[in-house]
LOZA-49925 format. One record per residue: residue number from 1; residue in one letter; x, y, z of N, C-alpha, C in turn. Coordinates in Angstrom, 1 decimal. Layout:
# LOZA-49925
R  resi  resn    n.px    n.py    n.pz   ca.px   ca.py   ca.pz    c.px    c.py    c.pz
R   NUM     A       X       Y       Z       X       Y       Z       X       Y       Z
...
***
This chain:
# LOZA-49925
R  resi  resn    n.px    n.py    n.pz   ca.px   ca.py   ca.pz    c.px    c.py    c.pz
R     1     M     7.0   -10.9    17.7     6.5    -9.6    17.6     7.5    -8.6    17.1
R     2     L     8.7    -8.7    17.6     9.8    -7.8    17.2    10.1    -7.9    15.7
R     3     T    10.0    -9.2    15.2    10.3    -9.4    13.8     9.4    -8.6    12.9
R     4     Y     8.1    -8.8    13.0     7.2    -8.1    12.1     7.2    -6.6    12.4
R     5     L     7.5    -6.1    13.6     7.6    -4.7    13.8     8.8    -4.1    13.1
R     6     A     9.8    -4.9    13.1    11.1    -4.5    12.3    10.8    -4.4    10.8
R     7     F    10.1    -5.3    10.3     9.7    -5.3     8.9     8.8    -4.1     8.6
R     8     A     7.8    -3.9     9.5     6.9    -2.7     9.4     7.7    -1.4     9.4
R     9     A     8.7    -1.4    10.2     9.5    -0.1    10.3    10.3     0.1     9.0
R    10     V    10.8    -0.9     8.4    11.4    -0.8     7.1    10.4    -0.2     6.1
R    11     A     9.2    -0.8     6.1     8.2    -0.3     5.1     7.8     1.1     5.4
R    12     A     7.8     1.5     6.7     7.4     2.9     7.1     8.5     3.8     6.6
R    13     A     9.8     3.4     6.7    10.9     4.2     6.2    10.8     4.5     4.7
R    14     A    10.2     3.6     3.9    10.1     3.8     2.5     9.1     4.9     2.2
R    15     D     8.1     5.1     3.0     7.2     6.2     2.9     7.9     7.5     3.0
R    16     V     8.8     7.6     4.1     9.6     8.8     4.3    10.6     9.0     3.1
R    17     A    11.2     7.9     2.7    12.1     8.1     1.5    11.4     8.6     0.3
R    18     G    10.2     8.1     0.0     9.5     8.6    -1.1     9.2    10.1    -1.0
R    19     A     8.8    10.5     0.2     8.5    11.9     0.4     9.8    12.8     0.2
R    20     A    10.9    12.2     0.7    12.1    13.0     0.7    12.6    13.2    -0.8
R    21     I    12.3    12.2    -1.7    12.7    12.3    -3.1    12.0    13.6    -3.7
R    22     V    10.7    13.7    -3.3     9.9    14.9    -3.9    10.4    16.2    -3.3
R    23     T    10.6    16.2    -2.0    11.0    17.5    -1.3    12.4    18.0    -1.8
R    24     R    13.2    17.0    -2.2    14.6    17.4    -2.6    14.7    17.6    -4.1
R    25     A    14.0    16.9    -4.8    14.1    17.0    -6.3    12.7    16.7    -6.9
R    26     H    11.8    17.6    -6.8    10.4    17.5    -7.2    10.4    17.1    -8.7
R    27     K     9.7    16.0    -9.0     9.4    15.6   -10.4    10.5    14.7   -11.0
R    28     H    11.7    14.7   -10.3    12.8    13.8   -10.9    12.5    12.4   -10.5
R    29     G    12.8    11.5   -11.4    12.6    10.1   -11.2    11.2     9.6   -11.2
R    30     H    10.2    10.4   -11.7     8.8    10.1   -11.7     8.5     8.9   -12.6
R    31     A     9.1     8.8   -13.7     8.8     7.8   -14.7     9.2     6.4   -14.1
R    32     R    10.3     6.4   -13.4    10.8     5.1   -12.8     9.8     4.7   -11.7
R    33     L     9.3     5.6   -10.9     8.3     5.2    -9.9     7.0     4.6   -10.5
R    34     R     6.7     5.0   -11.7     5.5     4.5   -12.3     5.6     3.0   -12.6
R    35     Y     6.9     2.5   -12.8     7.1     1.1   -12.9     6.9     0.4   -11.6
R    36     F     7.3     1.0   -10.5     7.0     0.4    -9.2     5.5     0.3    -9.0
R    37     V     4.7     1.3    -9.4     3.3     1.2    -9.3     2.8     0.0   -10.1
R    38     A     3.2    -0.2   -11.3     2.8    -1.2   -12.2     3.1    -2.6   -11.7
R    39     G     4.4    -2.8   -11.3     4.9    -4.0   -10.8     4.2    -4.4    -9.4
R    40     G     4.0    -3.3    -8.6     3.3    -3.5    -7.3     1.9    -4.0    -7.5
R    41     A     1.2    -3.5    -8.5    -0.2    -3.9    -8.8    -0.3    -5.4    -9.1
R    42     G     0.6    -5.9    -9.9     0.6    -7.3   -10.3     1.0    -8.2    -9.1
R    43     F     2.0    -7.7    -8.3     2.4    -8.5    -7.1     1.3    -8.5    -6.1
R    44     M     0.7    -7.4    -5.8    -0.3    -7.3    -4.7    -1.5    -8.1    -5.0
R    45     L    -2.0    -8.0    -6.3    -3.1    -8.8    -6.7    -2.9   -10.3    -6.5
R    46     A    -1.7   -10.7    -7.0    -1.3   -12.1    -6.8    -1.2   -12.5    -5.3
R    47     A    -0.6   -11.7    -4.5    -0.5   -12.0    -3.1    -1.9   -12.1    -2.4
R    48     A    -2.8   -11.2    -2.8    -4.1   -11.2    -2.2    -4.9   -12.5    -2.5
R    49     F    -4.9   -12.8    -3.8    -5.7   -13.9    -4.3    -5.1   -15.3    -4.0
R    50     V    -3.8   -15.4    -4.1    -3.1   -16.7    -3.9    -2.7   -17.0    -2.5
R    51     R    -2.4   -16.0    -1.7    -2.0   -16.3    -0.3    -2.9   -15.7     0.8
R    52     M    -3.3   -14.5     0.7    -4.0   -13.8     1.7    -5.4   -14.4     1.9
R    53     L    -6.2   -14.5     0.8    -7.5   -15.1     0.8    -7.6   -16.5     1.3
R    54     P    -6.7   -17.4     0.8    -6.8   -18.8     1.3    -6.5   -18.9     2.8
R    55     E    -5.6   -18.1     3.2    -5.2   -18.2     4.7    -6.2   -17.6     5.6
R    56     S    -7.2   -16.9     5.1    -8.2   -16.2     5.9    -9.6   -16.8     5.8
R    57     T    -9.8   -17.6     4.9   -11.2   -18.0     4.6   -11.7   -19.2     5.4
R    58     H   -10.8   -19.7     6.4   -11.3   -20.8     7.2   -12.1   -20.4     8.4
R    59     V   -12.3   -19.1     8.6   -13.2   -18.6     9.7   -14.5   -18.2     9.2
R    60     P   -15.5   -18.2    10.0   -16.9   -17.8     9.5   -16.9   -16.4     9.0
R    61     H   -17.7   -16.2     7.9   -17.9   -14.9     7.4   -16.6   -14.1     6.9
R    62     A   -15.6   -14.9     6.5   -14.4   -14.3     6.1   -14.5   -13.3     4.9
R    63     F   -15.3   -13.8     3.9   -15.5   -13.0     2.7   -16.3   -11.7     3.0
R    64     L   -17.1   -11.7     4.1   -17.7   -10.4     4.5   -16.7    -9.4     4.9
R    65     F   -15.7    -9.9     5.6   -14.6    -9.0     6.0   -13.8    -8.5     4.9
R    66     V   -13.6    -9.4     3.9   -12.9    -9.0     2.6   -13.7    -7.8     2.0
R    67     L   -15.0    -8.0     1.9   -15.8    -6.9     1.3   -15.8    -5.7     2.1
R    68     L   -15.8    -5.8     3.4   -15.7    -4.6     4.3   -14.4    -3.9     4.1
R    69     G   -13.3    -4.6     3.9   -12.1    -3.9     3.6   -12.1    -3.2     2.3
R    70     Y   -12.6    -3.9     1.3   -12.6    -3.3    -0.1   -13.5    -2.1    -0.1
R    71     F   -14.8    -2.2     0.3   -15.8    -1.1     0.1   -15.6    -0.1     1.2
R    72     G   -15.0    -0.5     2.3   -14.7     0.5     3.3   -13.7     1.6     2.8
R    73     V   -12.6     1.1     2.2   -11.7     2.1     1.6   -12.3     2.9     0.5
R    74     H   -13.1     2.2    -0.4   -13.8     2.9    -1.5   -14.6     4.0    -1.0
R    75     L   -15.4     3.7     0.1   -16.3     4.7     0.6   -15.5     5.9     1.2
R    76     F   -14.4     5.5     1.9   -13.6     6.6     2.6   -13.0     7.5     1.5
R    77     E   -12.5     6.9     0.5   -11.8     7.7    -0.6   -12.8     8.7    -1.3
R    78     H   -14.0     8.2    -1.4   -15.0     9.0    -2.2   -15.9     9.9    -1.3
R    79     T   -15.7     9.9     0.0   -16.5    10.7     0.8   -15.6    11.6     1.7
R    80     V   -14.8    11.0     2.6   -13.9    11.8     3.4   -12.7    12.4     2.6
R    81     A   -12.2    11.7     1.7   -11.0    12.1     0.9   -11.3    12.0    -0.6
R    82     P   -12.3    12.8    -1.1   -12.7    12.6    -2.5   -11.7    13.1    -3.5
R    83     H   -10.6    13.8    -3.1    -9.7    14.3    -4.1    -8.4    13.5    -4.1
R    84     F    -8.4    12.3    -3.5    -7.2    11.5    -3.4    -7.0    10.7    -4.7
R    85     H    -5.8    10.7    -5.3    -5.4     9.9    -6.4    -4.1     9.2    -6.0
R    86     F    -4.0     7.9    -6.3    -2.7     7.3    -5.9    -1.5     7.7    -6.7
R    87     G    -1.7     7.8    -7.9    -0.5     8.2    -8.8    -0.4     9.7    -8.9
R    88     E     0.2    10.1   -10.0     0.4    11.5   -10.3    -0.9    12.3   -10.2
R    89     E    -0.9    13.5    -9.6    -2.2    14.2    -9.5    -2.7    14.6   -10.8
R    90     V    -3.8    13.9   -11.3    -4.3    14.1   -12.6    -5.4    15.2   -12.7
R    91     H    -5.8    15.6   -11.6    -6.8    16.7   -11.6    -6.2    17.9   -10.8
R    92     Q    -5.2    18.5   -11.4    -4.4    19.5   -10.6    -5.3    20.6   -10.0
R    93     E    -6.4    21.0   -10.7    -7.3    22.1   -10.2    -8.0    21.7    -8.9
R    94     A    -8.1    20.4    -8.6    -8.8    19.9    -7.4    -7.8    19.9    -6.3
R    95     L    -6.5    20.1    -6.5    -5.6    20.0    -5.4    -5.0    21.4    -5.0
R    96     L    -5.6    22.4    -5.4    -5.1    23.8    -5.1    -5.5    24.2    -3.7
R    97     R    -6.6    23.7    -3.2    -6.9    24.1    -1.8    -6.0    23.4    -0.8
R    98     P    -5.5    24.2     0.2    -4.6    23.6     1.2    -5.3    22.3     1.9
R    99     S    -6.6    22.4     2.1    -7.2    21.2     2.7    -7.1    19.9     1.9
R   100     A    -7.0    20.1     0.6    -6.9    18.9    -0.2    -5.7    18.0     0.1
R   101     G    -4.6    18.6     0.5    -3.4    17.8     0.9    -3.7    17.0     2.1
R   102     W    -4.3    17.6     3.1    -4.6    16.8     4.4    -5.7    15.8     4.1
R   103     L    -6.6    16.0     3.2    -7.6    15.0     2.9    -6.9    13.8     2.2
R   104     A    -5.9    14.1     1.4    -5.1    13.0     0.8    -4.3    12.2     1.9
R   105     V    -3.8    12.9     2.9    -3.2    12.2     4.0    -4.1    11.2     4.7
R   106     L    -5.4    11.7     4.9    -6.4    10.8     5.5    -6.6     9.6     4.6
R   107     G    -6.8     9.9     3.3    -7.1     8.8     2.4    -6.0     7.7     2.4
R   108     L    -4.8     8.2     2.2    -3.6     7.2     2.2    -3.4     6.6     3.5
R   109     G    -3.8     7.4     4.6    -3.5     6.9     5.9    -4.3     5.6     6.2
R   110     V    -5.5     5.5     5.6    -6.3     4.2     5.8    -5.5     3.1     5.2
R   111     H    -4.9     3.3     4.0    -4.1     2.3     3.3    -2.9     1.9     4.2
R   112     T    -2.2     2.8     4.7    -1.0     2.5     5.4    -1.2     1.8     6.7
R   113     V    -2.3     2.1     7.4    -2.6     1.3     8.6    -2.8    -0.2     8.2
R   114     F    -3.5    -0.4     7.1    -3.6    -1.8     6.7    -2.4    -2.4     6.1
R   115     D    -1.5    -1.6     5.7    -0.1    -2.2     5.3     0.5    -2.8     6.5
R   116     G     0.5    -2.1     7.6     1.0    -2.7     8.8     0.2    -3.9     9.3
R   117     V    -1.1    -3.8     9.2    -1.9    -5.0     9.6    -1.6    -6.2     8.8
R   118     A    -1.4    -6.0     7.5    -1.1    -7.1     6.6     0.3    -7.7     6.9
R   119     I     1.3    -6.9     7.2     2.6    -7.4     7.5     2.5    -8.2     8.8
R   120     A     1.9    -7.7     9.8     1.9    -8.3    11.1     1.0    -9.6    11.1
R   121     A    -0.1    -9.5    10.4    -1.0   -10.7    10.3    -0.3   -11.8     9.5
R   122     G     0.4   -11.4     8.5     1.1   -12.4     7.6     2.1   -13.2     8.4
R   123     F     2.9   -12.5     9.2     4.0   -13.1    10.0     3.3   -14.0    11.1
R   124     M     2.2   -13.6    11.6     1.5   -14.5    12.6     1.1   -15.8    12.0
R   125     V     0.7   -15.8    10.7     0.3   -17.0    10.1     1.6   -17.9     9.7
R   126     S     2.6   -17.3     9.1     3.8   -18.0     8.7     4.9   -17.0     8.3
R   127     P     6.1   -17.4     8.5     7.2   -16.5     8.0     7.2   -16.2     6.5
R   128     S     6.8   -17.2     5.7     6.8   -17.0     4.3     5.8   -16.0     3.9
R   129     L     4.6   -16.2     4.4     3.5   -15.3     4.1     3.8   -13.8     4.5
R   130     G     4.4   -13.7     5.7     4.8   -12.4     6.2     5.8   -11.7     5.3
R   131     A     6.8   -12.5     4.8     7.8   -12.0     3.9     7.2   -11.6     2.6
R   132     I     6.3   -12.3     2.1     5.6   -12.0     0.8     4.8   -10.7     0.9
R   133     L     4.1   -10.6     2.0     3.3    -9.4     2.2     4.1    -8.2     2.4
R   134     F     5.3    -8.4     3.1     6.2    -7.3     3.3     6.7    -6.8     1.9
R   135     I     7.0    -7.7     1.0     7.5    -7.3    -0.3     6.3    -6.6    -1.1
R   136     A     5.1    -7.1    -1.0     4.0    -6.5    -1.6     3.8    -5.0    -1.1
R   137     V     3.9    -4.8     0.2     3.8    -3.5     0.7     5.0    -2.6     0.2
R   138     M     6.2    -3.1     0.3     7.3    -2.3    -0.1     7.3    -1.8    -1.6
R   139     L     6.7    -2.6    -2.4     6.6    -2.3    -3.9     5.8    -1.0    -4.1
R   140     H     4.9    -0.7    -3.2     4.1     0.6    -3.4     4.4     1.6    -2.4
R   141     K     5.3     1.4    -1.4     5.6     2.3    -0.4     6.3     3.6    -0.9
R   142     L     7.3     3.4    -1.8     8.1     4.5    -2.3     7.2     5.4    -3.1
R   143     P     6.4     4.9    -4.1     5.4     5.7    -4.8     4.4     6.4    -3.9
R   144     E     4.0     5.7    -2.8     3.1     6.2    -1.9     3.6     7.5    -1.2
R   145     G     4.9     7.4    -0.7     5.5     8.6    -0.1     5.7     9.7    -1.2
R   146     F     6.0     9.3    -2.4     6.2    10.3    -3.5     4.9    11.0    -3.8
R   147     T     3.8    10.2    -3.8     2.5    10.7    -4.1     2.0    11.8    -3.0
R   148     I     2.1    11.4    -1.8     1.6    12.3    -0.7     2.3    13.6    -0.7
R   149     A     3.7    13.5    -0.9     4.5    14.7    -0.9     4.1    15.6    -2.1
R   150     S     3.9    15.0    -3.2     3.6    15.7    -4.4     2.2    16.5    -4.3
R   151     I     1.3    15.8    -3.7     0.0    16.4    -3.5     0.1    17.5    -2.4
R   152     M     0.8    17.3    -1.4     1.0    18.4    -0.4     1.6    19.6    -1.0
R   153     L     2.7    19.4    -1.9     3.3    20.6    -2.5     2.3    21.2    -3.5
R   154     A     1.6    20.4    -4.2     0.6    21.0    -5.2    -0.5    21.7    -4.5
R   155     S    -0.7    21.4    -3.2    -1.8    22.1    -2.4    -1.3    23.4    -1.7
R   156     G     0.0    23.7    -2.0     0.5    24.9    -1.5     1.3    24.8    -0.1
R   157     H     1.5    23.6     0.3     2.1    23.4     1.6     3.7    23.4     1.4
R   158     S     4.4    23.6     2.5     5.8    23.7     2.5     6.4    22.3     2.3
R   159     R     7.7    22.3     2.0     8.4    21.0     1.8     8.5    20.3     3.2
R   160     G     8.6    21.1     4.3     8.6    20.4     5.6     7.3    19.7     5.8
R   161     A     6.2    20.3     5.4     4.9    19.7     5.6     4.7    18.5     4.8
R   162     A     5.3    18.5     3.5     5.3    17.4     2.6     6.0    16.2     3.2
R   163     L     7.2    16.5     3.8     8.0    15.4     4.4     7.3    14.9     5.7
R   164     A     6.7    15.8     6.4     5.9    15.4     7.6     4.8    14.5     7.2
R   165     A     4.1    14.7     6.1     3.0    13.9     5.7     3.5    12.5     5.4
R   166     G     4.7    12.3     4.7     5.2    11.0     4.4     5.6    10.3     5.7
R   167     T     6.2    11.1     6.7     6.5    10.5     7.9     5.3    10.0     8.7
R   168     G     4.2    10.8     8.6     2.9    10.4     9.2     2.4     9.1     8.7
R   169     L     2.5     8.9     7.3     2.1     7.6     6.8     3.0     6.4     7.3
R   170     G     4.3     6.7     7.5     5.1     5.7     8.1     4.7     5.3     9.5
R   171     V     4.4     6.3    10.3     4.0     6.1    11.7     2.7     5.3    11.7
R   172     L     1.7     5.6    10.8     0.5     4.8    10.7     0.7     3.3    10.3
R   173     T     1.7     3.1     9.5     2.1     1.7     9.1     2.5     1.0    10.4
R   174     L     3.4     1.6    11.2     3.8     1.0    12.4     2.7     0.8    13.4
R   175     A     1.8     1.8    13.4     0.6     1.7    14.3    -0.3     0.5    13.9
R   176     G    -0.4     0.2    12.6    -1.2    -0.9    12.2    -0.6    -2.2    12.6
R   177     A     0.7    -2.3    12.5     1.4    -3.6    12.9     1.3    -3.8    14.4
R   178     L     1.5    -2.7    15.1     1.5    -2.8    16.6     0.1    -3.1    17.1
R   179     G    -0.9    -2.4    16.5    -2.3    -2.7    16.9    -2.7    -4.1    16.6
R   180     T    -2.3    -4.7    15.5    -2.6    -6.1    15.2    -1.9    -7.0    16.2
R   181     S    -0.7    -6.7    16.5     0.0    -7.6    17.5    -0.7    -7.6    18.9
R   182     L    -1.3    -6.5    19.2    -1.9    -6.3    20.5    -3.4    -6.8    20.6
R   183     I    -4.2    -6.6    19.6    -5.6    -7.0    19.7    -6.0    -8.1    18.7
R   184     A    -5.2    -8.5    17.8    -5.6    -9.5    16.8    -4.9   -10.8    17.0
R   185     Q    -4.4   -11.1    18.1    -3.7   -12.4    18.3    -4.6   -13.6    18.1
R   186     H    -5.9   -13.4    18.5    -6.8   -14.5    18.3    -7.8   -14.3    17.1
R   187     H    -7.5   -13.2    16.4    -8.4   -12.9    15.3    -7.6   -12.6    14.0
R   188     V    -6.5   -13.3    13.8    -5.5   -13.0    12.8    -6.2   -13.2    11.4
R   189     A    -7.0   -14.3    11.3    -7.7   -14.5    10.0    -8.6   -13.4     9.6
R   190     Y    -9.3   -12.8    10.5   -10.2   -11.6    10.2    -9.4   -10.4     9.8
R   191     A    -8.3   -10.2    10.5    -7.4    -9.1    10.1    -6.8    -9.3     8.7
R   192     L    -6.5   -10.5     8.4    -5.9   -10.8     7.1    -7.0   -10.7     6.0
R   193     A    -8.2   -11.1     6.3    -9.3   -10.9     5.4    -9.6    -9.4     5.1
R   194     L    -9.6    -8.6     6.1    -9.8    -7.1     5.9    -8.6    -6.6     5.1
R   195     S    -7.4    -7.0     5.4    -6.2    -6.6     4.7    -6.3    -7.0     3.2
R   196     A    -6.8    -8.2     3.0    -7.0    -8.7     1.6    -7.9    -7.8     0.8
R   197     G    -9.0    -7.4     1.4    -9.9    -6.5     0.7    -9.3    -5.1     0.4
R   198     V    -8.6    -4.6     1.4    -7.9    -3.3     1.2    -6.8    -3.5     0.1
R   199     T    -6.0    -4.6     0.1    -5.0    -4.8    -0.9    -5.6    -4.9    -2.3
R   200     I    -6.7    -5.6    -2.4    -7.3    -5.8    -3.7    -7.8    -4.4    -4.2
R   201     Y    -8.3    -3.6    -3.3    -8.8    -2.3    -3.8    -7.7    -1.4    -4.2
R   202     V    -6.6    -1.4    -3.4    -5.5    -0.5    -3.7    -4.9    -0.9    -5.1
R   203     A    -4.7    -2.2    -5.3    -4.1    -2.7    -6.5    -5.0    -2.5    -7.7
R   204     A    -6.3    -2.9    -7.6    -7.2    -2.9    -8.7    -7.8    -1.5    -9.0
R   205     S    -8.1    -0.8    -8.0    -8.8     0.5    -8.2    -7.9     1.7    -8.1
R   206     D    -6.7     1.6    -7.5    -5.8     2.8    -7.4    -4.6     2.6    -8.4
R   207     L    -4.0     1.4    -8.4    -2.8     1.3    -9.1    -3.0     0.9   -10.6
R   208     I    -3.9     0.0   -10.9    -4.2    -0.5   -12.3    -4.7     0.7   -13.1
R   209     P    -5.6     1.6   -12.7    -5.9     2.7   -13.5    -4.8     3.6   -13.9
R   210     E    -3.7     3.7   -13.0    -2.5     4.5   -13.4    -1.8     3.8   -14.6
R   211     V    -1.8     2.5   -14.5    -1.1     1.7   -15.6    -1.9     1.9   -16.9
R   212     N    -3.2     2.0   -16.8    -4.1     2.0   -18.0    -4.2     3.4   -18.7
R   213     R    -3.6     4.4   -18.0    -3.7     5.8   -18.6    -3.0     5.8   -20.0
R   214     E    -3.6     6.5   -20.9    -3.1     6.5   -22.3    -1.7     7.1   -22.4
R   215     D    -1.3     8.1   -21.5     0.0     8.8   -21.6     1.1     8.1   -20.8
R   216     N     0.8     6.9   -20.4     1.8     6.2   -19.6     3.1     5.8   -20.3
R   217     A     4.1     5.5   -19.6     5.4     5.1   -20.2     5.2     3.7   -20.9
R   218     P     6.0     3.4   -21.9     5.9     2.1   -22.6     6.3     0.9   -21.7
R   219     G     5.6    -0.2   -21.9     5.9    -1.4   -21.2     5.3    -1.5   -19.8
R   220     L     4.4    -0.6   -19.4     3.9    -0.7   -18.0     3.0    -1.9   -17.9
R   221     A     2.2    -2.2   -19.0     1.3    -3.4   -18.9     2.1    -4.7   -18.7
R   222     Y     3.3    -4.8   -19.4     4.2    -5.9   -19.2     4.7    -5.9   -17.8
R   223     T     4.9    -4.7   -17.2     5.5    -4.7   -15.9     4.5    -5.2   -14.8
R   224     V     3.2    -5.0   -15.1     2.2    -5.6   -14.2     2.3    -7.2   -14.2
R   225     F     2.5    -7.7   -15.4     2.6    -9.2   -15.5     4.0    -9.6   -14.9
R   226     G     5.0    -8.7   -15.0     6.2    -9.0   -14.4     6.1    -9.1   -12.9
R   227     G     5.2    -8.2   -12.3     5.0    -8.3   -10.9     4.3    -9.6   -10.5
R   228     L     3.4   -10.1   -11.3     2.8   -11.4   -11.1     3.9   -12.5   -11.1
R   229     L     4.8   -12.5   -12.1     5.8   -13.5   -12.2     6.8   -13.4   -11.0
R   230     F     7.1   -12.2   -10.6     7.9   -12.0    -9.4     7.3   -12.6    -8.2
R   231     F     6.0   -12.5    -8.1     5.3   -13.1    -6.9     5.5   -14.6    -7.0
R   232     V     5.3   -15.2    -8.1     5.4   -16.6    -8.3     6.8   -17.1    -7.8
R   233     V     7.8   -16.4    -8.2     9.2   -16.8    -7.9     9.4   -16.6    -6.4
R   234     V     9.0   -15.5    -5.9     9.2   -15.2    -4.4     8.4   -16.1    -3.6
R   235     D     7.2   -16.4    -3.9     6.4   -17.3    -3.2     7.0   -18.7    -3.1
R   236     W     7.5   -19.2    -4.3     8.1   -20.5    -4.3     9.4   -20.5    -3.4
R   237     A    10.2   -19.5    -3.6    11.5   -19.4    -2.9    11.3   -19.3    -1.3
R   238     F    10.4   -18.5    -0.9    10.1   -18.4     0.5     9.5   -19.6     1.1
R   239     S     8.6   -20.3     0.3     8.0   -21.5     0.8     9.1   -22.6     1.0
R   240     E    10.1   -22.6     0.1    11.2   -23.6     0.2    12.1   -23.3     1.3
R   241     I    12.4   -22.0     1.5    13.4   -21.6     2.5    12.8   -21.5     3.9
R   242     L    11.7   -20.9     4.0    11.1   -20.6     5.3    10.0   -21.6     5.7
R   243     G     9.5   -22.3     4.7     8.4   -23.2     5.0     7.1   -22.5     4.8
R   244     H     6.0   -23.2     4.9     4.7   -22.5     4.8     4.4   -21.4     5.8
***
């Protein structure tokens, strides 16, 4: 339990670090973060389809839980938090109201809870799967913290509030891992199936559209494929070192 909580804590710290980048030097380093988004998309999709789904489908109705994870986040983003965008705020006029910042916190909060769920459930299945899912989470954590702080600032909130929003996402990541360790000991496969649905949604519906934008930096499409290759190397290495 302490192992995956420690990994979840590191992932949570990345949320805070991303927010701190914005609060101290708003807009600096944004182009580099977009490469994290692109690489993270490729890695997350590979992790979901190659490792998460196979590990979760041996229980009844597993794919129903995958769909619940996917469409649950979709419904949440388009109802409770309709102004949320994962990457750079592309509709600035929609983010002028102070409430838009807190709506974005709610939207990203759902993702971050399942980041913690994925890390904990992965380590419950095997050390290699847990390590792979930790990397998948880490690849989008820094841009995630960057995003929420940017939206908070664009909504008229203070730098302190922006940093607090990033910290809140980190706390929710830890809460997801802790909750999984307490209530999902006998239902790990279902937790993993839900996490797979959320992971696929975040990668395919939130991250990939950022890569496909016409004004994006050169080479982002190749970076997505690079994320896939990175997964293949990491998956092989962890399987050899840590076992299945």
